[in-house]
N, C-alpha and C positions, 0 to 999 in steps of 0.2 A: 623575270618572267623572260626568255628567249622566244618567242614566237618569232618577235620584233625585233626584240633587244641581244643584239648582235655580240654573239661573244667574239668576239672579232679577233684572225689571227693571218696579216695582211702576209703572202708570197715572201713580199721585204722582208719579212722579220724574220729572227732567230726562236727558235723555240723553247726555245728556255729561257729567254728573258720575259715568256709570263705565265712561268709559273704557278704550282700547286697551291694552292693559299687555300688553305681554311674558311668553312665558311662560319654564317653569322648564326649558333643555332640558335637564337631565336627568335633571328628574322624569319628562317628557317617552315618554326613551326608555326607559327603566321601565318607564311602561305598556306601551310601544307591546314590549314585549321577552314581558312577560306575558300580555298579552291573543294573542298572536300565539301564544303558548303553548297556553292553556286554548283556546282555539279550535280545533288543531290536533284536539286531545287529548277535547275534547267531541263534535265532528264526526267524525271515525275510529270514535270507540268508542263511540259510539250506534248509529254506519251499521254498524260491524261486526254488533249484538246485535241491531237488527230485522235482519239481512239469515239470521242464527241463527232469529232468531222469524220469520221468514214462511217457510226449510226446513220451520219443523214446524207451518206453520197448519192441518197436517191435526188436528192434536194441541192445539191453540190452548186453554184454559182460560183462570178465569175470573184467575186468578193475569197469566199472562201475557200477558190483556188491557190489562190495567190496566199489567206495563211497560212491554207497547210504549206504550199512550199517553205512559208515565211520558216513552220515548227521547222521540216525537215533541214534545212538550213542549218539552225538553231539546235538542234540533234550531234549536224555533226561539229557546232562547235563544242560542245558536249563532251561530244566521245571523243574525237579527234581533235580539240584546242586543249580545253579541259582535265581531260583525268591523264591522257599524254605527262604536262604539265606537271601533276599531284606525281604520278607518278616518280617522275621524273627527280622534284623535291625530294619524298620521300628516299629515293634511294640519293640521291647530292648527282651523279653521274651519272650515267645516257646510258640505257643496258641494250647494248643489241649489237648487230652488223650499221654496216654503214647507209644499205638500202636502206634497214626499216627507221636510219636516222632521216634522208633526208624526202624518204613516201610520209616519217612520222609531221614532216619541218612543211612539205608541200600540202598534206589535207590541214595542217592547222588556219594556213592562210585560206584553202580554198571555201573553207567555214567565216570567217569574215568575207569575201568574196559576196557568197552567193547571199549569206545576211544584208550586206548594204544595198544588193543589186535589188533579192527582193521586197526590201522596201522602197525603192528609185522604182519599179515598174507597177508594184500597187500607188504609189502615188499618182503617177501619169495611167493608169486605170480610169481614176477617179479625178482624172482632170478632164478628162475625152468623157467620164460618165456626165457630167457634172455641164462642157464648156463649148461638148461636141457630140450629145444623144446619139441624133441620128445614122454617127459615126459609128459609133457602137450597136446600134438595131443595129445598120444594113453591115453588119461585120456577120460573115458565117461561122456556124454554132464548132468549130473545127475540133477533132481528135486532140490534137493536142497545142499545147496555148504555145506561141508561139512567143512575148513577152518570157513566160515565167521560161523556154527551154532556155531564148536568149542571155539570161541571166547568168541560169547554169555553166550555159557552153564562154561568158566572159571570163567567167569565177576560174574557170578549168585552165581557161588557156592562160589566162596572167595568173597565175600561181608557180606556172612553171616557172620562170627563173629562181625559183627555192631550191627545186631539184639537184642547178646548178652549183648554187649557188653554197648550199649548208652539205656537212658531210664529216663522217667520225674522221675530227683529228687526238694526234698523241699532241697534249695539252705538256705532260712532262715525259717523263722515265716510265713505262708503263700504265701510265692512264691517260684515258682515253674523252673524251665526248663531243656531243655533236656542237659543232660550231660550223657561225661559217668563218667562206674563206673568198677574199676579195685579191684582181693582182695591183692594184690600185689603192692607192691611200681616198682619192678622193671615195675609191667606190660603195664605201657604207651611207655617206650626204648625198652620194644621187640614189640609189637602193631607195632607203627609208624615206624621204623625198616624194621621190613616184609611188611611193607605195601610201603617200599617205593623202597625194592626189589623186591618185584612184578610183581610192579605196572612200574616201574621206569630203575632201576641201569636192571636186567636180558633182556627188552622187547627195551633198548638202548643199549647190549652189541649186541644181537641179529642184530640187523637190521645193526649195525653197521659193523658186519663180510659179511653179508650178501649185504652191498655195496662196498667192499672194493674185493670181489671174484664179483660184476657187473661191477666193474671197471676193477677189468684184463681182465672180457669176452670180453667187448670192448674194451679194447687196442688194445687184439686179432684181433676184429675185426679188426677195423685201421689198421694192419701190412697185414691181409690176401689180403685188399681190396690192399694197395701199392705194396705188390706180385705178385696179379692179376695182376691188368694195370703196372706194369713195364714189364709182362711175354707177354700181349699182346704187350707192343710198342718194342717186343724181337720178337717176329710171336713165342713163342711157350707161352703152361700152365704149374704150376704145379700142379700137383695132392695134394688135401688135405689129410689130417690124419682123419681116420675116426676122433678122438677128435680132431681134430679142427676145424671138416663140422659145426657141432650143430651149432657154432656159426660164419658162414660165410656171412651168413647174417642179419646184423641186419637190420631193415626198419628202415625209423629215430621216426615215427609212434609212434617205440620200446623206443627209445633212449629219446623220448620224454616224456614216462611215467615213463622211470626212473628215470626223471630230477622232477620229479615232484613231486613223493614219493620220489625223495634227500629232495627239500622242503618243502612236508608235517613234514619229520622229524626233518629236522632244527629249527622248529617252531617247535616244542613239545619241543623240550630239551631247548628252549630256553627261551618259559613256562613254564617249570614246573622245572624245577632247580630252580631257585631260590624257589620256593614254599617248595620242599622238600629240600632240607637247612635251609633254614627255621624250614620246623618242626620238625628238625632232633635236629636243633639248640635248640631247647624251649625246650625239653621234655631231651637232653643229658645235659645239661647249666640250673642251678634252674640258672641262676643268667641274663640270656638269656629277650632284651626287649620286653619283648612280645605287651607289649598295647602301642605300640610306633606305629606311622602314616609309618615308615617303612615296621618295622613285616606287619602287616594291609595290607598296600597297594601290594608288595611282592605276598602275599597267595591271593592277588584275582585276580590279574594280568594272572594267571595261567591257568584261563577258558576264557584268551582273544583264547586259543589252539582254543576252537571252534567255535570262530571267527576266521579266518584263516582259516582252511579247506577248508571251501568250494569258498574263494577268491583267493587259492592259485591254486584248481581244476576251478575253473572257468576263472582264465586269462592265464591258463596252453591251456584248451583246447573253451571258449566258450568268439566270440564275440560278446561286448557286445550290441550293435543295434538291431543286431540278438536277441538276449535275452529278450529284453524289449521288442520286439515283438509278442516275443510268448510269453512271458510271459503274456503281455494284451493280446493277439487272435485278436491284429488288419491288420495280414495279417498270411499268416501259411507259416508259414517261415523255410525251407527243415535246419535243421541243417545237415545234414549228413555230409555236407563240411566244417563245423566250428567243430564238434562234433567228430573228430579222431576215427578211431577204439583203439588206446590203446597199440597198438600189442598186444592183448589179437586172432590177428587173426592167427591161429597157421596154418594152413589151409594154406599160404599162403605163411606160414616160411618153410615150411613143403618141401612146389612145390620148392620153392628155395634151399633146401636141395638137390634134387631130381638129379635137375639141373644141383649140385655140385659135386655130385657121378654121375653124367653120364658123365663126362666131366676125371673122373679115366677112 
């Protein structure tokens, strides 16, 4: 999968040395079959979820905004990463001019960045909602969601190197393909290591820190509820400190969205960890078996993350019979009961916060 699997052509090497080696047709058929299934599933599921969210746009909450943009990012992956790669595998060689080659490579990695960073800002938002609810409550309702805008902007900016690294290259007399070119021999190692750092390692570290703090806050919440229940049984109430009152009343819907975020992060890690491991192996080890079926399949399965995200959201929030009825317009089903407020209605938490202040 030549997304980051660099078909290398260093300026110091002679083009005749690269050759025009025939591909493994059996392996190519496996690639085409897998990519076709991934593309159909990712595009259908994300379009379906976007339609559900669009029908409820008047009830759009912060969490649903994040999920909407995560769907858009996954659609970018489906149409600008998986689909071009599928066509590329069918034709064996990249068909198109140099500009198309650069744009395809650019948009391929934009989808990776956007999908990853949307998960990061979603997790950070859950951290703020659980651990600093007053900050979320006091935040004005802006027309543009700043974290989402930052995630998209970072995705477009960090993908710019693809425009200069990849180009239409003659790999054999009369044979052209979309390959990466580096002036220095250490270029591939530096670039793949950098992309692994900013797309995988740093985001994973960020969401892990947030999730650990969220778990601690939920543990505090559980202990406080236990203390309050014991106080009621004993006929008196224990006053809450200003520090602990912020997490004194975490709703079930809020906890549900935290669980959903955790599952999304786990799915991302499971799908992309093998991909980046293989990428690093291929550039740091000259003897890596890059042409084997295992290498190829591990890289292809990374795109399954775009299939997993909408499935996770639907499983956590929507009852499928009602969903199908809504999508097919067979009946005007009100999804308000099946789509929880996802812990983004901070005003309800604020009222709960005030009730605990009154106890004091």
